[in-house]
C-alpha positions as CSV (number, residue, x, y, z in Angstrom):
1,X,137.6,80.0,106.0
2,X,134.7,80.9,103.6
3,X,134.5,84.3,105.2
4,X,138.2,85.0,104.5
5,X,137.8,83.8,100.9
6,X,134.9,86.2,100.4
7,X,136.9,89.0,102.1
8,X,139.9,88.4,99.8
9,X,137.6,88.7,96.7
10,X,135.7,91.7,98.0
11,X,138.8,93.7,98.9
12,X,140.7,92.5,95.8
13,X,143.6,91.3,97.9
14,X,146.5,90.1,95.7
15,X,149.2,89.2,98.2
16,X,149.2,87.8,101.8
17,X,152.0,88.1,104.3
18,X,152.3,85.0,106.5
19,X,153.9,86.4,109.7
20,X,155.5,84.7,112.7
21,X,158.2,85.6,115.2
22,X,161.5,83.9,115.9
23,X,162.8,83.2,119.4
24,X,164.1,86.8,119.8
25,X,160.8,88.3,118.8
26,X,161.8,89.5,115.3
27,X,158.8,89.4,113.0
28,X,159.3,87.5,109.7
29,X,157.0,87.4,106.7
30,X,156.5,84.9,103.9
31,X,154.5,86.3,101.0
32,X,152.1,84.2,98.9
33,X,149.5,85.1,96.2
34,X,146.0,85.2,97.5
35,X,144.9,82.5,95.2
36,X,146.9,80.0,97.2
37,X,145.8,81.0,100.6
38,X,143.0,78.3,101.0
39,X,145.5,75.6,100.1
40,X,148.2,76.9,102.5
41,X,145.6,77.4,105.3
42,X,144.7,73.7,104.9
43,X,148.1,72.1,104.5
44,X,150.7,74.7,105.6
45,X,153.8,75.9,103.8
46,X,157.5,75.2,104.6
47,X,160.2,77.6,105.5
48,X,163.9,77.4,106.3
49,X,164.1,77.5,110.1
50,X,167.9,77.4,110.2
51,X,168.2,80.8,108.5
52,X,166.5,82.5,111.4
53,X,168.2,80.6,114.2
54,X,165.3,78.4,115.3
55,X,166.8,75.0,114.2
56,X,170.1,73.6,113.0
57,X,170.8,73.3,109.3
58,X,170.6,69.5,109.5
59,X,166.9,69.7,110.2
60,X,166.0,73.1,108.9
61,X,162.5,72.7,107.5
62,X,159.5,74.0,109.5
63,X,155.9,74.4,108.5
64,X,153.8,77.5,108.8
65,X,150.1,77.1,109.5
66,X,148.0,80.3,109.2
67,X,145.8,81.1,112.2
68,X,142.9,82.1,109.9
69,X,141.1,84.1,112.7
70,X,144.0,86.6,112.7
71,X,143.5,87.4,109.0
72,X,143.2,91.2,108.4
73,X,143.5,93.3,105.3
74,X,146.1,96.0,105.6
75,X,145.4,99.7,104.9
76,X,145.6,100.8,101.2
77,X,148.5,102.9,99.9
78,X,151.1,101.1,102.1
79,X,152.0,98.8,99.2
80,X,151.5,99.0,95.4
81,X,149.0,96.2,95.7
82,X,146.3,95.2,98.2
83,X,147.9,93.1,100.9
84,X,146.5,91.1,103.9
85,X,148.4,89.8,106.9
86,X,147.8,86.7,109.0
87,X,149.7,85.3,112.1
88,X,151.0,81.8,111.9
89,X,151.7,78.8,114.1
90,X,154.8,76.8,113.5
91,X,154.7,73.0,113.2
92,X,157.2,70.2,112.6
93,X,157.7,69.8,108.9
94,X,155.8,66.5,108.2
95,X,153.3,66.3,111.0
96,X,150.6,68.1,112.9
97,X,152.8,68.3,115.9
98,X,153.5,71.9,117.1
99,X,157.1,73.1,117.0
100,X,158.0,73.4,120.7
101,X,160.3,76.4,120.1
102,X,157.5,78.4,118.5
103,X,156.9,81.4,120.8
104,X,153.2,81.3,120.0
105,X,153.0,77.7,121.1
106,X,154.8,78.5,124.4
107,X,152.3,81.1,125.4
108,X,149.4,78.8,124.4
109,X,150.9,76.1,126.6
110,X,151.3,78.3,129.7
111,X,147.8,79.7,129.3
112,X,146.5,76.1,129.1
113,X,148.4,75.3,132.4
114,X,146.6,78.3,134.0
115,X,143.3,76.7,133.2
116,X,144.4,73.4,134.7
117,X,145.4,75.0,137.9
118,X,142.7,77.7,138.2
119,X,139.8,76.0,136.4
120,X,138.7,75.8,132.8
121,X,136.8,79.1,133.0
122,X,139.9,81.1,134.0
123,X,141.3,83.5,131.3
124,X,144.5,85.4,131.2
125,X,144.4,89.0,129.9
126,X,147.5,91.1,129.2
127,X,148.5,94.1,127.2
128,X,151.5,96.4,126.9
129,X,151.7,100.2,126.5
130,X,153.4,100.6,123.1
131,X,156.1,103.2,123.6
132,X,158.3,104.1,120.6
133,X,160.7,106.8,119.3
134,X,160.5,108.6,116.0
135,X,163.7,109.6,114.3
136,X,164.4,111.6,111.2
137,X,167.7,111.5,109.2
138,X,170.0,114.5,109.0
139,X,171.9,115.6,106.0
140,X,174.8,113.5,107.0
141,X,172.7,110.3,107.5
142,X,172.7,110.7,111.3
143,X,169.5,110.1,113.2
144,X,167.8,112.8,115.3
145,X,164.7,112.7,117.5
146,X,161.6,114.1,115.7
147,X,160.7,116.7,118.2
148,X,161.6,118.3,121.6
149,X,158.1,117.8,123.2
150,X,157.5,116.5,126.7
151,X,154.8,114.5,128.5
152,X,151.3,115.1,127.0
153,X,152.8,117.8,124.7
154,X,150.3,119.5,122.5
155,X,150.8,120.3,118.8
156,X,152.8,121.9,117.4
157,X,155.3,120.7,120.1
158,X,154.1,117.2,119.4
159,X,155.3,116.5,115.9
160,X,154.3,112.8,116.0
161,X,150.6,113.4,116.3
162,X,149.7,113.3,112.6
163,X,151.4,109.9,112.2
164,X,149.6,108.6,115.3
165,X,146.2,109.8,114.1
166,X,146.8,107.9,110.8
167,X,147.9,104.8,112.7
168,X,144.9,104.9,115.1
169,X,142.5,105.4,112.1
170,X,144.0,102.5,110.2
171,X,144.0,100.2,113.2
172,X,140.4,101.1,113.9
173,X,139.4,100.2,110.3
174,X,141.1,96.8,111.0
175,X,139.0,96.3,114.2
176,X,141.7,97.4,116.6
177,X,140.8,100.2,119.0
178,X,143.5,102.3,120.6
179,X,142.3,103.3,124.1
180,X,144.5,106.4,124.2
181,X,147.7,107.8,122.7
182,X,149.9,110.7,123.5
183,X,153.4,112.2,123.6
184,X,155.6,110.6,126.3
185,X,158.0,112.3,128.7
186,X,161.2,112.5,126.6
187,X,161.6,114.2,123.2
188,X,160.5,112.2,120.2
189,X,158.8,109.4,122.2
190,X,155.1,108.5,121.9
191,X,152.7,105.9,123.2
192,X,149.8,103.9,121.8
193,X,147.8,102.0,124.5
194,X,145.6,99.0,124.1
195,X,145.7,98.5,127.8
196,X,143.3,97.1,130.4
197,X,142.3,100.4,131.9
198,X,138.7,100.1,130.7
199,X,138.3,96.6,131.9
200,X,139.5,93.3,130.2
201,X,140.6,95.0,127.0
202,X,138.3,97.0,124.7
203,X,137.7,94.1,122.3
204,X,137.8,91.3,124.9
205,X,141.0,89.8,123.5
206,X,142.8,87.5,125.9
207,X,146.6,87.6,126.2
208,X,147.1,85.3,123.3
209,X,145.1,87.3,120.8
210,X,146.4,90.5,122.2
211,X,150.0,89.5,121.4
212,X,148.9,88.9,117.8
213,X,147.5,92.4,117.8
214,X,150.5,94.0,119.4
215,X,152.7,92.6,116.7
216,X,150.3,94.1,114.1
217,X,150.5,97.5,115.9
218,X,154.3,97.4,115.9
219,X,154.5,96.3,112.3
220,X,152.1,99.0,111.1
221,X,153.8,101.7,113.2
222,X,157.2,101.0,111.8
223,X,155.9,100.6,108.2
224,X,153.8,103.8,108.2
225,X,156.7,105.8,109.7
226,X,159.0,104.5,107.0
227,X,156.5,105.6,104.3
228,X,157.0,109.2,105.7
229,X,160.8,108.9,105.7
230,X,160.8,108.5,109.5
231,X,162.2,105.7,111.7
232,X,160.0,104.3,114.4
233,X,162.0,102.3,116.9
234,X,161.0,100.4,120.0
235,X,164.6,100.2,121.2
236,X,164.8,100.4,125.0
237,X,167.6,103.0,125.2
238,X,168.7,104.8,122.0
239,X,170.8,107.5,123.6
240,X,173.0,107.8,126.7
241,X,171.8,110.4,129.1
242,X,168.1,110.4,128.0
243,X,165.0,108.4,129.0
244,X,164.4,105.0,127.4
245,X,161.2,103.3,126.2
246,X,159.5,100.6,128.2
247,X,156.4,98.6,127.4
248,X,154.6,98.5,130.7
249,X,152.6,95.3,130.8
250,X,149.1,95.1,132.4
251,X,147.8,91.7,133.4
252,X,144.7,90.2,135.1
253,X,143.0,86.9,135.5
254,X,139.2,86.6,134.9
255,X,136.6,83.9,135.4
256,X,133.9,83.2,132.9
257,X,135.1,85.6,130.2
258,X,134.3,88.8,132.1
259,X,132.1,87.9,135.0
260,X,134.6,87.9,137.9
261,X,138.1,89.4,138.3
262,X,140.2,86.8,140.1
263,X,142.5,89.6,141.3
264,X,139.7,91.6,143.0
265,X,138.4,91.3,146.5
266,X,136.7,94.4,148.0
267,X,137.4,93.0,151.5
268,X,140.9,91.8,150.8
269,X,144.2,93.6,151.6
270,X,144.6,96.6,149.3
271,X,141.5,95.5,147.4
272,X,143.2,92.4,146.1
273,X,142.2,88.8,146.4
274,X,144.6,86.1,147.7
275,X,145.1,85.0,144.1
276,X,146.1,88.6,143.2
277,X,148.5,88.9,146.1
278,X,150.1,85.5,145.5
279,X,150.5,86.4,141.8
280,X,152.4,89.5,142.8
281,X,154.6,87.5,145.1
282,X,155.3,85.0,142.3
283,X,156.5,87.8,140.0
284,X,158.7,89.3,142.7
285,X,160.2,85.8,143.6
286,X,161.1,85.2,139.9
287,X,161.9,88.8,139.0
288,X,165.7,88.3,138.4
289,X,165.2,85.4,136.1
290,X,162.1,86.9,134.5
291,X,164.2,89.9,133.4
292,X,166.0,87.6,130.9
293,X,162.8,87.2,128.9
294,X,161.1,90.5,129.5
295,X,164.3,92.5,128.9
296,X,166.3,90.1,126.6
297,X,168.8,92.5,124.9
298,X,172.1,94.0,125.8
299,X,170.5,97.4,125.4
300,X,167.7,96.6,127.9
301,X,170.0,97.1,130.8
302,X,171.1,100.6,129.6
303,X,167.5,101.5,130.4
304,X,167.2,99.6,133.7
305,X,169.5,101.9,135.6
306,X,168.7,104.1,138.6
307,X,167.8,107.7,138.0
308,X,165.8,107.4,134.8
309,X,162.4,106.3,136.1
310,X,163.0,102.8,135.1
311,X,161.9,99.9,137.4
312,X,165.1,98.6,138.9
313,X,164.1,97.7,142.4
314,X,162.2,94.5,143.2
315,X,159.2,95.8,145.1
316,X,155.5,96.5,144.6
317,X,153.1,99.3,145.5
318,X,149.6,100.3,144.9
319,X,150.1,103.5,142.8
320,X,153.9,103.7,143.1
321,X,155.5,104.1,139.6
322,X,159.0,103.5,141.1
323,X,158.1,99.9,142.0
324,X,158.6,96.8,139.8
325,X,155.0,95.9,140.1
326,X,152.2,98.4,140.8
327,X,148.4,98.1,141.2
328,X,146.9,101.0,139.2
329,X,143.6,102.5,140.2
330,X,140.6,100.3,139.3
331,X,138.0,98.1,140.9
332,X,136.2,94.9,139.9
333,X,136.9,94.3,136.2
334,X,139.4,97.1,136.1
335,X,141.6,95.5,138.8
336,X,145.0,94.6,137.3
337,X,148.7,94.5,137.9
338,X,151.3,96.5,136.0
339,X,154.6,94.8,135.4
340,X,156.9,97.7,134.5
341,X,160.2,96.4,133.3
342,X,159.1,95.0,129.9
343,X,160.7,96.6,126.8
344,X,160.4,96.5,123.0
345,X,163.2,94.1,122.5
346,X,161.2,91.2,124.1
347,X,159.2,88.5,122.3
348,X,155.7,89.4,123.6
349,X,154.5,85.8,123.5
350,X,157.4,84.7,125.7
351,X,157.3,87.7,128.0
352,X,153.5,87.3,128.6
353,X,154.1,83.5,129.2
354,X,156.9,84.2,131.7
355,X,154.9,86.7,133.7
356,X,152.0,84.3,133.9
357,X,154.2,81.3,134.8
358,X,155.8,83.4,137.6
359,X,152.4,84.4,138.9
360,X,151.0,80.9,138.8
361,X,153.9,79.7,140.8
362,X,153.1,82.3,143.5
363,X,149.5,81.1,143.5
364,X,150.3,77.4,143.7
365,X,152.8,77.9,146.5
366,X,150.6,80.5,148.2
367,X,153.6,82.9,148.4
368,X,152.8,86.0,150.5
369,X,154.1,89.3,149.1
370,X,156.0,91.8,151.2
371,X,154.4,94.9,152.5
372,X,153.8,97.3,149.5
373,X,156.2,100.2,149.2
374,X,154.6,103.6,148.7
375,X,157.7,105.7,149.0
376,X,159.8,106.7,146.0
377,X,162.3,103.8,145.8
378,X,164.6,105.8,143.5
379,X,165.3,108.3,146.3
380,X,165.6,105.6,149.0
381,X,169.2,105.0,150.3
382,X,170.7,101.6,150.0
383,X,170.5,101.0,153.8
384,X,166.8,101.6,153.8
385,X,166.3,99.4,150.8
386,X,168.1,96.6,152.5
387,X,166.2,97.1,155.6
388,X,162.9,96.7,153.7
389,X,164.2,93.7,151.8
390,X,164.2,95.4,148.4
391,X,166.5,93.6,146.0
392,X,167.6,94.9,142.6
393,X,167.3,93.5,139.0
394,X,170.4,92.1,137.2
395,X,172.7,94.8,136.0
396,X,173.3,93.3,132.5
397,X,172.1,90.6,130.2
398,X,174.8,88.2,131.3
399,X,173.6,88.4,134.9
400,X,170.0,88.0,133.9
401,X,170.8,84.9,131.8
402,X,172.6,83.3,134.8
403,X,169.5,83.9,136.9
404,X,167.2,82.4,134.2
405,X,169.4,79.4,133.8
406,X,168.9,78.6,137.6
407,X,165.1,79.1,137.6
408,X,163.7,75.6,137.1
409,X,160.1,76.8,137.6
410,X,160.2,79.2,134.6
411,X,162.1,76.7,132.5
412,X,159.6,73.9,133.2
413,X,156.7,76.2,132.3
414,X,158.2,77.5,129.1
415,X,159.7,74.2,128.0
416,X,163.2,72.9,128.4
417,X,163.9,72.7,124.7
418,X,162.8,76.4,124.2
419,X,164.8,77.6,127.2
420,X,168.0,75.8,126.0
421,X,167.8,77.4,122.6
422,X,167.0,80.8,124.1
423,X,170.0,80.6,126.4
424,X,172.2,79.5,123.6
425,X,171.2,82.4,121.3
426,X,171.2,85.0,124.1
427,X,174.5,83.9,125.6
428,X,176.1,84.2,122.1
429,X,174.6,87.7,121.8
430,X,176.1,88.7,125.2
431,X,179.5,87.2,124.2
432,X,179.5,89.0,120.9
433,X,178.9,92.3,122.7
434,X,181.6,91.8,125.2
435,X,184.3,91.4,122.5
436,X,183.4,94.5,120.6
437,X,185.6,97.5,121.2
438,X,183.4,100.6,121.6
439,X,184.1,104.3,121.0
440,X,183.8,104.9,124.8
441,X,186.8,102.6,125.3
442,X,188.9,104.4,122.7
443,X,188.1,107.8,124.2
444,X,189.0,106.5,127.6
445,X,192.0,104.3,127.0
446,X,193.7,105.3,123.7
447,X,196.0,107.7,125.7
448,X,196.6,110.1,122.8
C-alpha cells in the first residue's frame, strides 16, 4: 500500500476510479478523491447493488474492496485531471465475507478448485483476442464503419492504425504489452492480442490477473476512441450480412509457474497430454451449456450462424479454424487450446471460469475426445456431420439458457446462487427481446 501512496503523490493523482463488473460483464466505476484511497483500501466503501441488478432493493448495500495490486495510473489527457484505476472485489456490506455473485469471486473460486484437483502448483492461464469495431457518425447521426480495409490491411486502407498505436503505447506505459495488433477480416474491425502465443503470457499473468487487464484494455479502447469522436464496440454482430467480432480465448494449465505445461506431451496423441485431451473433451461435453456464459447476449447468436466463419459446430481440430476448439501451433510452454465462440458481450471472469470448470470435469471424469476434425466443417453436409457425431451450438439465447439450466456440473462450479441470478437476468433479457416488434417484421408482414 505504501508503494501506491507514493505513486499517487509522485504522479499527482487526484481521482481514483474503483471499477468492478456486474453479472452481465458491464464495467462500473465509483470515483473517489485520492486522499481517501488508503482509508477505502483498508475498510472498503459501499454501493447500491440493486441499481445494477446484483441484489434486490431490500438488501441493496454491497461493499467494494480495492485490489491494490491492480492499481494503475491512466494516461494523461484522457481526463481534465490525473486519474488512476483499480479493480475491486465485492463483499457483503458488514463483513469480510465475499459476495458470492461477484464475478471476480466466481473465477477465483473455480481456479482454487483447479488447484485442489490438480495440485497446489497448478496454474490456469487464459487470454482473449480483443476484436472490436470502430464506427464514425454520419451527418444524420447514423453510424458507419471507419474503413473498408480487409485482413492485415496496410495504411492508408487501415484507418484504425493511429488509434491502435496510441492504445498500444499507453498500455505499454501502464505495464501491459500487446503481443500483436492488426486490421481484421471485415471492414472497420481490428484486433489487439495479449494472447498466449509466446508462452504463458508476456507478463506471466494468470487467468485471474489477465481478466483484470482485459477489462482495462476494453475500457481504454472505448475511452480513447470516444476522445477522437469515434465509437469502439465489442458487439458480436453489428450488421446483418457482414462478419461479426469474436474474442477467441486461449487457455492452458501450467505447473510450477512456467516449468511444465500440463497440456503438452511430445509422445502423446497430437502432441497433447491426457490432461489436455480430457480438457478438450470436457469443453465439448458442456459446449451447449457453456455457450450461455461465453455468448450471453441475444446478439451473440446473430454471429454464431453458418457461413460467416463463426464456430458453430461442436468439434475440435489441430489447426482447424472451423472447429469449436482448436490446438494452434506451439510446443512445450506454447501448447494451448483456443476456444473460439467467446464474444465481447460476455463477462470475462465468468467465461474463463466456465471454460475451466468444463475442462476440469473432463479431466476428473477422464472423458476421451472424439477424433479431431481437420476438414472444413462449414462445407461439410449435414449427413457427414451426423456421421462424425458433430453436434451444433444452440441457435439462440433461449436455447442456450435451457442447456445451462440443465448443466449441474457448471452450476455447481460457478455457484448455485450466482447461476440462479444469471438465469433470472438473462431469461428476462430473452423475454424482452421476444416481445419487441422489429423493422424486419413490419417490412415482412405489414401488407401495404
